[in-house]
N, C-alpha and C positions, 0 to 999 in steps of 0.2 A: 603523257596520260598522267594525271595528278591523281593521288590516292585521296579517298574518301576521308573526310575528318571524323576523328574518332569523339564520340559522345563521352564526355566525362560525367561520371556521377556527383551528386552532391553528397559531402561526406562532412563529418564532423567529428571531434575528438573530445571525449569527456574527461575534465581535468580532474587530478586525484584530490581528495580532501588534503587541505593544507595541514601540514605536520609541525608547524611554526610554534614556538613558545615564547615565553618571556626572554629566555636566555638559552642560546643554544638547542633550541626546540624542546626546551624544559617548560612544561606549564605552571601557571601558578600555584596549583595544589602541591605539585610536585617539589618546585622550588620551596613552598612552605616546610614540607616534610624534611627536605634536604636541610633547610635552616635550623629547624628544630634539633635534627640529627646533630649539627656542628655545635649547637648550644649545650647539648646532653654531653657532647665530647668534651668542650672545655670545662663543664661542671665537673665531669668525673676526672679530669686531670688534676682540677684545683682541689678537690675533695679527697683525691687519692682512690677512687673508686672507679671501675669499668662502668661506662653507660650500656646497661643492658638494652635500652629502647634504641640505639643508634642502629645496630643491624636491623632490627624490624623496620624501622623507618625508612632506612635505605632499601630494603627489599620491597617494601610497598611503593615506594615512589618511583624506583627504577626498574626493578625486574619484570619484565613482561609475561603475560599468561601464555601459556602453550596453545590454547585454542583460539585466541583473538589477536595476539602480538601487541595489546594494549597493557600499560601499566597496571599493575594489580590495584593502585589506589583508585583507578577510575571504575572499578568494580565495587568499591566500599558503598555508594548509595544503593545500587542494585540489590547488593547482598544483604544491606540492612532493611529494606523494604520486603525482601524475601523471608527473612527471618520474622519480621513483625507481623507479616500476613499469616505465617504458620503459628505463631503465638496466638494471634486472635482468631485462628479458624477459618481465613478466607481463602485458603488454598483448596477448600472442599465445598462445593455448592450443591443444594438439594432443593428441588422444587417444592413448595408447599400448595397443594391443589386447594385445601380448605381455608387459606389464609386470604384475607381481602387484599385485592390489588388494584391501584388507582386506575380510573378509566383510560385505555389507551396504551398502557404499559406493556412493554414487550417481554419482560420476565427474564432479561439477561443478566448473567451473573456479574459480579465484580463492579467496576465503576460505571458500567454502561446500564446499571439497575435503573438508574434515574430518565434513562430516555422514554419518551412518549411518540406516539403515531397520531397525528390529526389529520382527519380528512378534508381536503380543500373542496367544497362544493362546485367551484367554478371549473377548475381544471381536472378535477377527479382523482388528483393525486394525495397519496399519502405522504405526509410531510414529517420527517423526523425531528422532534423537537427536544433540545438538550436545554432543560430549565436553569441549569446551573452557569454553562457557559453562554446562554443567551443566542443559540443558533437555531436555525431551520435548514434542514436538508431535503432535497427533491431528487429523487432517483429516476432515470430515465432507461428504459430498457431498449437496446440498439441492437443493429446487425450489420454486417458489411454488406454495401450494396453490390459490391463483386470481390472477386478474390484477388487479395494483394498480393499473394505469393505469386500466383500465375502472370500478374501483370508484367509489362514491360519496363524497363528500369525507368524510362523517362515518366512513365505513368506513377510509378512508386513515388518518384521525387515529387511529383505534382502534387500526389495525394498527402505526403508527409509535410510538403509547405503549407497545403491548406489546412492540415491539423495543427501545425505550430500557429497559424493565424487565428485558429479558434481559441487556443489557450492564451495566445497573446492579448485577445481582446479583453480579458479580465484585468489585465496589467494597466492598460492605457488610461482608464477612468480610476482614480484614485477613491472615487465615491461609489464604486459599484458594490461595495460590501460584501463580495464574495471572497471569503478568505481562504477557501479550499475547493479543489477540484479533484475528482477521483475517478479513474478509469479501472473497472475490475473485469476481467476476463476469467471465466471458470470452466474448467475441464470436467465433465461429471461421465459417469457410465451411462451409456444410452440403454434405457430399459426396454426399447424394441415396442412401445406402446403405439408410435405412430405405425410401424409395420403391422401390427395386430388389427389397428382400426382401419388400415387400407385393405386388409385381407377380408375383414369382415364385411366391409362395403363392396368390394369388388371380386372378392373370391366367389365361384361357383362351383357347385359339384356336377356340373352337367358332362364334364369330359371324363372324371373318375371320382366317384363318390368316396372310395376308399383312401385315395390320396388327398382327396380335400379334408377328410376327417383327420387323418394322421398328421397332416401339415398344420391342421388348427389345435391339435393337442400339442404338437412340438411348439408352437408360438407360445401356447399358454403355459407351458411348462418351462421355457427358457428364457434367458435373458441375452441379449445381443452383447457380446464383448466388444463393443467399440465405445468410443469416447467422442461425444459432441461438445460443442463450445458455446458458451453463452456470455453476453456482454452487456454492461451496465455503465452509465456515466452519471455521475452525482455531483451536485453543486452545493455548497454550504453558504448561507447568508448568516453574517456576524450582524445582528440587530442592533447592538451598541456601537458599530464602528462609526469612524468620522464620516460625515456625508451622508448617513443612512439612518442615524437615530432620528434626525428631524423627519424624514420622510416615512419613517414608521410611526412616530407620532401624528403626523398629518392624515394618515390613513386608517387612524383608529387606535393606534397603540397595541402594545403586547403582540401576541401572536396573530391577532386579525390584521394588524397593520403590517407585520413582518410577513404573513402570506401574500398579502396585496404586492409588497415591494419585491418578493421573491419570484411573484408570478411574472414580472416584466422580465427579470433575469432567465427564467425557465424559457419565455417565448423567445428572447435573444439566442440562448443555446440552441434550441430547435431550429431557428432559421439558419444557424451557421453549420449544422453537422452535414447538410447535404453537400457543402463545399469540400469537406473531407471524404466523400463517398462513404458516409455512414446513415444509413437507414434508421429513422427514428419511428420505434415500435409502439411507443406509448409511455405515458408516466406510470409508474408503479403505485397501484392503489395500496390502502391499508392492508388489504388481503394478500396482494402480491408480496409486501414487504413480510407479512407474517410467514408466508410460504418459504421465502428467500432465508429468513433467519432460521426456519425449523430445519430446511434442507442443508445449510451451512453446519449446523451442530449435529444433525442427525443425517448423514447421507443416505442410510439404508431405507429412509422414509420417501425418498424421492420416486421411486417406481410406483408406490402406493398412491401417493399423492397425483402422481400423472395419470394414473389409471382413474382416479376419482377426483376430478378437478374442484368439484364443490366441497371437498373436505380439506381441512386444516388451514382455513383461511381466517381463522380467528386469532386475535391478537393475544388471547388469554393462553395459548398453546404454543405460541411461537418460541419460546426459550427451550432451553435444554431441561431435562428433568434431573440430570446429575453431572457434574464435572468434578473431576480429580486432576489437580495440577502437579506435574513434577517441574523439576528445574528446566528441562529441554524438550517437553512435551506435555500434552494433557490428554485426558481421557473423557470422553462423553459416553452416553448409553449404548452408541452402536459402533465405536472404534476410537481410534487414535489419531490425534492431529499434532502436526507440528508447523511451526512457522520460522522461516529463514529471511533474512535479509539481505539484499543486495549490496555488499559493502565495496565491490570493485566493479565500475563499468569498463567497456573495452578502452585500453590503453592507445590503440592504434586507431587509424582513421576509420570510422564505422559508416555504412551505408544505411538508408531507411530499409526498416524490416529486419535488422541483425538480431533481433530478438526472437525471430519466428521459431527457431528450434526449442526455445523454453517454452514459448507459449502453446505450440502445438505437440508437446511432449505427450506421449500415449500413457498418461499416468493421471490419477484423479488429484488434481491440484487447482489452486487460484492464484493467478499473478495479478497484482494490483499496482497500480501507480498513483500516487498521492503528489498532487501539485499544491503549492502554496504562492499564489501570485504576490508579486513585490511591486508597489507604485514605481512608476518608471523614475521619478525624481530621486526616491530614497534608493532605488537600485544603483543609480548613476553614483550617488554619495557614496555608497557602500563599495563600490567597485573602485572608486578613486582613492578612499581610504585603504583598501588592501592593497593597491598598487604602490601606495606611498610605504605602507608598512614593509612590503616584500623588497623595495629598493632599499630603505633604511636597513633592513636586516643584511642585506647584500653587502651594503658599506662597511657594517660592522664585522661582517665575515671576512672581507677583503683585508681589513686592517689586522685581523687576527690570524690571517695567513690561511683560512678555511679554503677548502676546494669548493669551487662553484659546479656543483654535481648538475647531471641531466635532469634529473629531477626538479631542483630549483629553478633551472632554467624554462623547463616546461611549465611550471607554475606561473612564472612570471609573464611568459607568452600568452597563457591562457586567460589571466588576468588583463592584458592588453587587448587580446581579442574580444573579451566581454564587454571591456569599456567601449571599443570602437562599435560593437553591434548595438550597444544601448544608445549610443550617440546617433546610430543610423535608424533608430525608431523601432527596434526588436524590444519584446518584452523579456522579463526575468522573472524567473520561477526556483523557490526551492522545491526540490522532489525525493522522493524515496521510493524505492522498489520492494515490495515484500511477495514472499511465494509460500503458500500453505500447502502443505501435502497431508493426504489422510490415508488410512490404512485400517484393516480390520484387526491386525495384531502387531504387537512390536517387532517381530521379524520383518513383516511385510513394511512397516513404517521405516524401518532401517534401509530396505531395499528400495523403496521410492524416494527416501532422501538421497540415497547416492545416484539414482537416476535423474532426479531433478538438478543435482550439483552436475552431474555429467552434462546435461544438455545446456545449463548455464555456461559451462566452461566453453562448449562449442559455441555459443553466443557471444563470448569474449567477456563474461561476467563470473563474478565469485559470490557464491552464497554462504553464509554462515549463520548457524543456529543461534536465535535469541534466548539466551538464558535468563532465568529468573523472572520473565515477564512474557511468558507464553499466552496467558487469558487474555490479557490486554493486547496484546499484539494479534491476536486471532480476530478480535473485533475491528481492528484497524485494517488487517490484510484479508479477511475473508467475507466482509460485510460493506457493503457501498454506501455507509453512514457519513464518509467524510471525517472519520476519526483518525487520530493521531498517536504517535508513541510519548 
């Protein structure tokens, strides 16, 4: 009697970011600082004076920071921008209700103040327009067709493969113009409005008038302490991209032509979502985008807006009233927010759904994945160049007697696997993961940050707090506008 064959799951390993530098893992900036330190040392010996700049340069170039492990010199640009924003007063934002605002402006702080929302009459969607970068972004509200967590292993693998095909479709055609795809999952406190609405429609005092009255008062005064999840998928069209600019001009030019070209990509995305067992609920209108932005900055307003769906849909009130940014968090009118970056993905073989503990964590948080499609030909050339550089580095290390570590071996293996996958027709994408947590006070913010890190560790990931760029990171991680850091 033969044993039944064991079904093997589809697995994948995330390669670590390369730490290779110009020489022995030293980056160009570090090498320049060390070279300057050497010049100062020689000059100091020649002049008979000790070079005071030498230890500072060595410290900046080599010493790692305790909270990131990266050299201090890598923080110089961030710290410089942080100081300049403090000097110019950009760390604090206050809305000005009486000041005139351009039509369609969202009123967001920082570099997102230039964003506009245009209404597309044909699709009914609100398109987020960035006039500086010449981009248009469409946002789709989606939901899961069935429970992915409860599905069988084979079903999960099938759905994951279909989801990968949806993303790979944007890599096959270099002229698609879609330069960013974003998937945003938000876990929010359930206000209980659906329960109250159902009770108002179906509840009857026939059985017990007293119980009916008491239960109605309880639902009115209480808030259900549960968490529900919402999901959005957005695509961003680069109107000046090669192969698209001509189509935009032929369609009328400007945002009119861009909207027509983007409409075709929107239809393509909608037709492919069903293959990944994702239900398309509709394109977000300008009012939906206003509510989404308002509740992201002001989570406390969610219950009121759900109770009165006709309120809060004006773009004029979409942005926050006040923002105070600190180095590792920022405060809005209803609480505190913090953005963390997924710096490490699972080092071992991971199956589809490995992020479920992080996604369904019972805290108020938002998880977003930002993808940047890479045209196939460019991805193949990049992979070949990286493989050649890794092999060349290994040759120099072998001559110098350096040990070939497991990390280096896995890096070369990952590059080889990537090149093989590209030759077989798979797509390539750059991607980043961001987690945004919110709380009512600083103590609660520390607690939910630890809970998010624990959930990420259970998923095989590592989260680190983004320092000095919390406000811009929030726009990228908590709003589905296709923004990046």
